[in-house]
N, C-alpha and C positions, 0 to 999 in steps of 0.2 A: 367336433373342431375342439382345438387346443384353446382354452380359456385364455391362459396367459397371452396369447397371440391377439384375440379379442380385447383383451384389457389394453394390451399395448396399442392396438390400433386405436381405440375410443379415445386414450390419451392423446394421441398424436392428432387426432382429427377435432379434439376440443380447442387446440391452439391454432388450428388453421383458420383462415378467412372462409367465409361463406361460400365464396365461388370456388376455391380449391376443395371444399368439402364436397360440392356437388360434383367437381371432376373426378374426384374418388368414386364416388358413389356410381357416377357412370361408366366407369373403368371397371366395378366391380360387377355391375350388370353385365358388361360385354363377357365377363370371365365366366359367369354363369352358364352361358350358352357355348361356350368353348369348351371341348374336349380333346383329349390326346388322341391322335390317331396314328396308328402306326400298323405295322404287322410284328410278331413276335420273333424273334431272332431264330428259333427254331424252325419256324416256317422258311427263313431264308437260307437255310443250310443246303436246300436242292439246288441252290445257283453257285456253290461252291465251286470253284473250278472251271466256269463256263467262261469265263473271260481268258483270251488266249495270252500268253507270255509277251507277244510282242504288242498286243493292246496296252498290257501292264505297261511296258516297258516306255510307251510313247505318254502313258498318263503320268508316269512317274517324272519323265523329262519335262512334260509340261507343268506339272505341280513346282518343281525345282525352279524353273525359268520364271514362273509367275509368283513364286512367294518372296516377301519382303521388299515389294516394290509397290509403290504408290503410284496411281494413277490420278495426277492432280486435276485433270477433267472430270473426273466423277465428282470433285467436292468443292 
């Protein structure tokens, strides 16, 4: 692990109230158990070209219609 990062983290923790230090500790513990899951892009190449042009056009239209719009009911 990069020591400068640890040093910076320790300095930040020193000035935090104890309750926030505890939250950082709990967060760090949750990160220990998490791993990045996924599939390498090389394996996904098998699926290239499997979506029909019509479906791609429908997706493109749905994205264009849904972009830059805010659904007020969600917030």
